[in-house]
C-alpha positions as CSV (number, residue, x, y, z in Angstrom):
1,M,54.7,177.3,162.5
2,E,54.4,173.9,162.2
3,L,51.5,171.6,163.4
4,L,52.2,168.1,163.9
5,V,49.7,165.2,162.6
6,C,51.2,162.3,163.1
7,R,54.7,160.3,163.1
8,N,55.8,156.6,161.7
9,P,57.9,155.6,165.4
10,K,58.3,152.4,163.6
11,A,60.4,153.7,161.0
12,A,63.1,154.4,163.4
13,Q,62.8,150.8,164.8
14,L,62.7,148.8,161.7
15,Y,65.2,151.1,159.1
16,D,68.3,153.4,159.4
17,I,67.3,156.5,157.7
18,E,70.3,157.7,155.7
19,D,68.9,160.7,154.2
20,K,65.0,163.6,154.7
21,L,62.8,164.7,152.1
22,E,60.2,167.2,153.0
23,V,57.2,166.9,150.2
24,G,53.8,168.4,149.4
25,M,51.1,165.9,149.3
26,V,47.8,166.6,147.0
27,L,44.6,165.6,148.8
28,T,41.2,166.4,148.9
29,G,39.3,168.9,150.8
30,S,38.0,166.0,153.5
31,E,41.7,164.5,153.8
32,V,42.5,167.9,154.6
33,K,40.1,168.4,157.3
34,S,40.8,165.0,159.1
35,L,44.5,165.5,158.7
36,R,43.7,168.9,161.0
37,N,41.5,166.8,163.3
38,R,44.8,164.8,163.4
39,K,42.8,161.5,162.2
40,A,45.7,160.0,160.5
41,D,48.0,157.0,160.7
42,L,51.5,156.1,158.8
43,D,51.7,152.6,160.5
44,G,52.8,150.2,157.1
45,A,52.4,153.3,154.9
46,Y,55.8,153.7,152.2
47,A,56.0,155.5,149.1
48,V,57.2,154.5,145.4
49,I,58.5,156.4,142.5
50,E,55.9,155.6,139.4
51,N,56.2,157.5,135.9
52,D,58.9,159.7,137.8
53,E,56.1,161.0,140.2
54,L,56.1,160.2,144.2
55,F,53.2,158.1,145.5
56,L,52.5,157.3,149.2
57,H,50.4,154.3,149.8
58,K,48.7,152.7,153.0
59,M,48.4,155.9,154.9
60,H,44.9,155.8,156.9
61,I,43.0,159.0,156.9
62,A,39.7,158.5,158.5
63,P,36.8,159.8,157.2
64,Y,35.4,163.6,157.9
65,A,32.2,163.2,159.7
66,Q,30.6,166.0,158.2
67,T,31.5,165.1,154.7
68,G,28.3,163.1,153.4
69,Y,28.4,161.2,150.3
70,T,31.6,163.2,148.9
71,G,34.2,161.8,151.3
72,H,37.1,160.2,150.8
73,V,38.8,156.7,150.0
74,P,40.4,156.5,154.0
75,K,43.5,154.4,152.4
76,A,43.7,155.9,148.8
77,V,47.1,156.4,146.8
78,R,48.1,159.9,147.3
79,K,50.7,161.9,145.2
80,L,53.4,163.6,147.0
81,L,55.2,166.8,145.2
82,A,58.7,166.8,145.0
83,H,61.5,168.5,142.4
84,R,62.5,166.4,139.5
85,E,65.7,166.8,140.5
86,E,65.0,165.1,144.2
87,I,62.8,162.3,142.8
88,D,66.1,161.2,139.8
89,K,68.9,161.7,142.9
90,W,66.2,159.6,145.3
91,R,65.5,156.8,142.0
92,G,69.0,156.2,141.9
93,K,69.9,155.4,145.4
94,L,66.6,153.0,145.6
95,T,68.0,150.9,142.8
96,T,70.8,149.4,145.6
97,K,69.1,146.8,147.5
98,G,67.8,147.1,150.6
99,Y,66.1,150.7,150.3
100,T,63.0,152.1,150.2
101,L,61.0,155.5,151.2
102,V,59.8,155.6,154.5
103,P,57.3,158.2,155.7
104,L,58.8,159.3,159.1
105,Q,56.0,162.1,159.9
106,V,53.0,163.8,158.4
107,Y,52.5,167.6,159.6
108,F,51.0,171.5,158.4
109,K,53.7,174.2,157.9
110,N,52.7,177.7,156.9
111,G,49.2,176.3,156.1
112,V,50.1,173.3,153.8
113,A,50.1,169.5,154.8
114,K,53.5,168.1,154.0
115,C,55.2,164.8,154.4
116,Q,58.9,164.1,155.8
117,L,59.9,161.0,153.9
118,G,63.0,159.0,155.1
119,L,65.6,156.9,152.5
120,G,65.8,153.6,154.9
121,R,67.9,150.9,154.5
122,G,65.7,147.8,156.4
123,K,67.7,146.7,159.9
124,K,68.6,143.0,160.5
125,K,67.7,140.9,163.7
126,G,71.1,141.4,165.2
127,D,71.2,145.3,164.5
128,E,67.9,145.8,166.3
129,R,70.2,143.8,169.5
130,E,72.8,146.1,169.1
131,A,71.0,149.3,168.9
132,L,69.1,148.2,171.8
133,K,72.3,147.5,173.8
134,A,74.1,150.7,172.8
135,K,71.1,152.7,174.1
136,A,71.4,150.4,177.6
137,E,75.1,151.1,177.6
138,L,74.3,155.0,177.4
139,N,71.2,155.1,179.9
140,E,73.7,153.3,182.6
141,A,76.4,156.0,181.7
142,R,74.0,158.8,182.4
143,D,73.0,157.1,185.6
144,A,76.6,156.7,186.7
145,A,77.2,160.2,186.0
146,R,74.5,161.6,187.5
147,R,75.6,159.7,191.1
148,R,78.9,161.2,191.2
């Protein structure tokens, strides 16, 4: 059973996602409470590999109201949990110019907070126009099929 917390809709617009990976998240109690209330945002967030570990930067998790003075920092750097082989495989791909790790969504799976990362290559201006043109052509073809 999965409970979706938030998505990153800009990821599909700005990047061609070539590969996906599900990773765990290291969180404090107040961060988990805020995520369960769906008080999170992935806008502008990105992941990096530092010292053989994955970290998530610029993800906003709103402060939990009932926490008091022991709350968390909303845009703190959060550690992500993945197997060593996966991190090594992705490090090799990230050395290629134009690739980045983009968080696609955050959700709870069997009560555990998970983040889906995508290996994305940045789209150029022309790529966006081509994608919009292809989408418009697909919609026109669907409309024509409905009319018949």
